C-alpha positions in Angstrom: 81.7 109.4 100.4 83.5 106.4 100.8 86.1 106.4 103.3 90.0 106.4 102.7 91.1 104.0 105.1 95.2 103.5 103.6 96.9 104.7 100.6 100.4 103.2 99.9 102.4 102.9 102.8 101.2 106.3 105.0 100.1 106.0 108.5 96.4 106.1 108.5 94.2 107.2 111.5 92.4 103.8 110.9 94.9 102.4 112.0 94.6 103.2 115.6 90.9 101.8 116.2 89.4 101.0 113.0 85.8 100.2 115.0 86.0 103.8 115.9 86.7 106.0 113.5 83.9 104.9 110.7 81.3 106.4 113.1 83.3 109.2 113.6 83.8 109.9 110.0 80.1 109.8 109.7 79.0 111.6 112.0 81.7 114.7 111.5 80.7 114.9 107.7 77.2 115.2 108.8 77.4 117.9 111.5 79.7 119.7 109.3 77.6 119.7 106.5 74.2 120.9 108.0 76.7 123.5 109.6 77.7 125.0 106.2 74.4 124.4 104.6 72.9 126.3 107.4 75.3 129.3 107.1 74.6 129.2 103.5 70.8 129.3 104.0 70.9 131.9 106.2 73.4 134.1 103.8 76.4 134.7 106.1 79.0 137.5 105.7 80.8 135.9 102.5 83.7 138.1 103.6 83.7 136.9 106.7 84.0 133.2 104.8 86.8 134.7 102.7 88.9 135.9 105.3 88.8 132.6 107.1 89.6 130.3 104.5 92.5 132.7 103.5 93.6 132.3 106.6 93.6 128.5 106.2 95.5 128.5 103.5 98.2 130.5 104.6 98.4 128.0 107.5 98.3 125.0 105.1 101.5 126.7 103.4 103.2 127.5 106.3 102.8 123.6 107.1 103.5 122.6 104.0 107.0 124.5 104.3 107.9 122.9 107.5 106.7 119.7 106.5 109.3 120.3 103.2 112.6 121.2 105.8 111.6 117.7 107.6 111.5 115.6 104.7 114.9 117.0 103.5 116.4 116.1 106.7 114.8 112.7 107.5 114.2 111.3 103.8 114.2 108.0 103.7 113.3 106.8 106.9 110.7 103.6 107.0 109.0 102.4 109.9 106.7 99.2 110.2 103.8 98.9 112.0 80.5 111.1 96.5 77.7 110.0 96.5 76.3 113.3 95.5 73.2 113.3 98.7 75.3 114.3 101.7 73.5 112.0 104.1 74.2 109.7 107.3 74.4 105.8 106.9 73.3 103.5 109.2 76.0 101.3 110.9 75.9 97.9 113.0 75.7 98.4 117.0 79.2 97.1 117.4 80.3 100.1 115.5 78.7 103.3 117.2 79.4 104.4 120.5 78.3 108.3 121.1 81.2 108.8 123.3 83.2 107.9 120.4 85.9 112.0 120.8 89.0 112.4 121.1 89.7 115.8 122.1 93.1 116.4 121.4 92.7 115.9 118.1 91.1 118.8 117.2 93.6 120.7 116.5 95.4 118.6 114.4 92.5 116.6 112.1 89.5 119.1 112.4 87.3 119.8 109.4 85.3 122.8 109.1 84.5 123.3 105.5 84.0 127.5 104.6 82.1 128.6 102.2 84.8 130.5 99.8 82.4 131.6 97.1 78.9 132.8 97.2 77.1 129.0 95.8 74.0 129.7 93.5 72.5 126.4 94.4 72.3 123.8 97.0 74.5 121.7 94.2 76.9 123.9 94.2 77.3 124.3 97.8 77.2 119.9 98.0 79.9 120.1 95.1 82.0 122.8 97.1 81.7 120.6 100.3 82.5 117.7 99.2 85.7 119.0 97.4 87.0 120.3 100.9 86.3 117.1 102.4 88.6 115.4 100.1 91.4 117.1 101.4 90.2 116.3 104.7 90.3 112.3 104.1 93.9 112.6 102.8 94.8 113.8 106.2 93.2 111.3 107.8 94.7 109.0 105.3 98.3 110.4 106.0 98.5 111.6 109.7 97.5 110.6 113.4 97.8 112.7 116.5 101.3 111.4 117.1 102.8 110.9 113.1 102.4 112.1 110.0 103.6 110.9 106.4 104.4 112.6 103.3 102.1 113.0 100.8 102.5 112.5 97.1 100.8 115.5 95.5 99.9 113.3 92.3 97.3 111.3 95.0 95.2 115.3 95.4 95.1 115.0 91.6 94.0 111.4 91.1 90.5 111.5 89.6 90.1 107.9 90.1 90.5 108.5 93.9 88.5 111.1 94.5 85.9 109.8 92.0 85.7 106.7 94.6 85.1 108.4 97.4 83.0 111.4 96.4 80.6 108.8 94.3 80.6 105.8 96.5 78.3 105.9 100.2 79.8 105.8 103.6 79.8 102.1 104.0 82.9 101.6 101.6 86.5 101.4 103.2 89.1 102.3 100.1 92.5 100.6 100.4 94.4 102.6 97.4 97.7 100.7 96.7 98.9 99.9 100.3 101.7 98.2 100.4 101.6 95.1 102.6 104.4 93.1 104.7 103.8 89.6 103.9 106.8 87.3 104.9 108.8 90.2 105.6 108.6 91.2 102.0 106.9 94.3 100.7 104.2 93.5 98.4 101.8 96.6 96.4 98.6 95.9 95.8 96.2 98.2 93.5 92.8 99.5 94.7 91.1 97.3 97.1 87.1 98.1 97.8 85.8 96.7 101.4 82.2 96.7 101.0 79.6 95.3 103.6 79.3 92.0 101.8 82.6 91.5 99.7 86.0 92.5 99.0 86.5 93.9 95.6 90.3 93.9 94.0 90.6 96.5 90.9 93.4 96.8 89.0 92.9 99.7 86.6 94.4 100.3 83.2 93.9 104.2 81.9 97.0 105.0 79.8 95.7 106.5 76.9 92.3 107.4 75.7 90.1 105.2 73.7 92.8 102.4 73.9 91.6 99.2 73.2 92.7 96.2 75.2 92.8 93.0 73.6 92.8 90.5 76.2 93.5 86.8 75.8 95.4 84.2 78.5 99.3 85.1 77.2 101.5 86.9 79.6 100.9 90.4 77.2 97.7 92.2 76.1 97.6 94.1 73.3 96.8 97.7 73.5 95.6 99.5 70.1 95.2 103.2 70.5 94.5 104.6 67.0 97.0 103.0 64.2 99.5 102.0 67.3 100.0 98.6 68.9 101.9 97.6 72.1 101.7 95.1 74.3 100.9 95.4 78.3 101.1 93.2 81.0 98.2 90.8 81.2 96.2 92.5 84.3 94.9 89.2 85.5 98.3 88.1 87.0 98.4 90.9 89.1 94.5 90.5 90.0 95.2 86.8 90.8 98.5 88.0 93.0 96.0 90.2 94.6 93.4 87.4 95.4 96.1 85.3 96.7 97.6 87.2 99.4 94.3 88.7 100.9 92.8 84.9 100.5 95.9 83.8 102.8 95.4 86.7 104.8 91.9 86.3 105.3 91.9 82.5 106.1 94.9 83.4 109.1 92.3 85.2 110.5 89.3 83.4 109.8 87.9 86.0 108.0 84.5 84.9 105.8 84.5 87.8 102.8 83.9 87.0 99.2 86.7 88.5 97.0 85.4 89.7 93.4 88.1 90.9 91.0 87.8 93.4 88.4 89.9 95.3 85.6 88.6 98.9 85.0 89.6 101.3 82.3 87.0 104.5 82.5 88.5 105.8 79.1 89.3 102.7 77.2 87.4 99.1 75.8 88.2 95.7 76.1 88.1 93.2 73.8 87.9 89.4 75.5 87.3 87.0 73.2 87.3 84.3 75.7 85.6 83.9 79.1 86.9 85.9 82.0 86.1 83.6 84.7 85.3 85.1 88.2 86.6 88.6 86.7 84.5 91.2 85.5 86.0 93.7 82.9 84.5 97.6 83.5 85.0 99.8 80.4 83.6 102.8 79.2 80.8 101.0 78.0 79.5 99.8 81.6 81.0 101.8 83.9 78.0 103.6 84.9 75.6 100.6 85.3 78.8 99.1 87.6 79.3 102.7 89.8 75.5 102.6 89.8 75.3 99.4 91.6 78.2 100.0 93.7 76.6 102.9 95.1 73.0 101.1 95.7 74.6 99.2 98.2 72.7 100.2 101.2 73.7 97.4 103.5 75.0 99.2 106.7 78.5 98.4 107.7 79.2 94.8 109.0 81.0 93.4 111.5 83.1 90.9 109.3 83.4 94.1 107.1 85.6 95.4 110.0 87.5 92.4 110.3 88.5 91.9 106.9 89.8 95.6 107.1 91.7 95.4 110.1 93.4 92.0 108.8 94.9 94.0 105.8 95.7 97.2 108.1 97.7 94.3 110.3 100.0 93.8 107.8 100.2 97.3 106.2 103.8 98.8 105.7 104.1 102.2 107.2 107.0 105.0 106.5 105.8 107.8 108.7 107.7 110.4 110.8 107.0 111.9 114.5 104.9 115.2 114.6 107.1 116.0 117.9 110.5 115.6 116.1 109.1 117.6 113.1 108.1 120.4 115.5 111.3 120.2 117.3 113.3 120.2 114.2 110.7 123.4 112.7 112.1 125.2 115.5 115.6 124.7 115.5 115.6 125.4 111.9 114.1 129.1 112.7 116.1 129.8 115.4 
C-alpha cells in the first residue's frame, strides 16, 4: 500500500519526521495484518469482534461531533508551517531504525483492525483489512499528536485516491493535490507520486464515462461525450506548471530526481494526433498496463526519494488546529 504523505493543506504526520514514518508505516501494517490474519485462522468469536468494532464506530461518531463544533468556532483559521498482497518491503539502512517508537502516539494514531464480519476467504480478509487501513492512512495524513485538520468527506469516497494507495506498493509516497507556498503565493498541484527513482506528476481528466479528449497545442482541448462537444483546459498547461514548480524546488535543495508527466483518464480515451513530448497519455486502453508497471517497481526506498519528498513538505501550506484547544472547547460546550 502506497503511503499518503500529504492531502491539500492538511497537517500530516509525515511533516514531523519523514525519515521515521515510512518505516513505521510498514512495520505497523505488517504487524496488524499478522494479528488479524491469526485471529481469522484461529476462528475467534465474531461477536467479540463486532462488539469492539461497534465501540470504535461510536468513538468515531463522538469525535466527529466534537470536531464539527470546533470547526464552526474556528472556521477559517490558517497556519503555514493496494497492492493485493500484504507484505513488508525492504528499505534502505538510512530509513530503518527499530527504536522508532513513539508511545504517546498510541492513543491518537493507533491502528487496530477488526473483523466486523466472517470473511469466507483470505482474499475477503485482505480486502477488509486494506479498507480499514485506508481510513487509518487518512488519519495519518490529517493529524499529528498536537494538531488536526478537517477532512473533506469527498476524499473518503475518492476512488482514484483509494486505488493509488491500495494498489501501489509501500515504497511510493503520494501527494494528493498538495497546496504549496511558493514566493508567498499558494499553488495547488495535482497528484504527485514519488517512487524510489522518479517523481511522477499526474493531471486527471475523469468528468464523464466514455469521454474522448481530442488534444493539441491550443489552450483548450475538445471533449466529446456521445453527440455533445465541449472544451476543457489543455492539461499540458497544468502539467508544465507542476514540473516548473518542482524543478525549481528540487534545484534549490540540490535534489537529483527526474520528473515524469502523465495525463490520466481511467474512464475515457485520448485522441492526440501530435507527439506528446515527455508526457504519457494514460486512458482506458493502457491504464492496466501503466498500473502494472508502477506496481512492479521493487526498488527499496531511496535517500534521494526522501529528500525530494522532504523538499515538497518544506514548502507546503498547512491549515490545522491545536488538539488541546479543541478538547478545551468541546469540554466547555459540554458544560
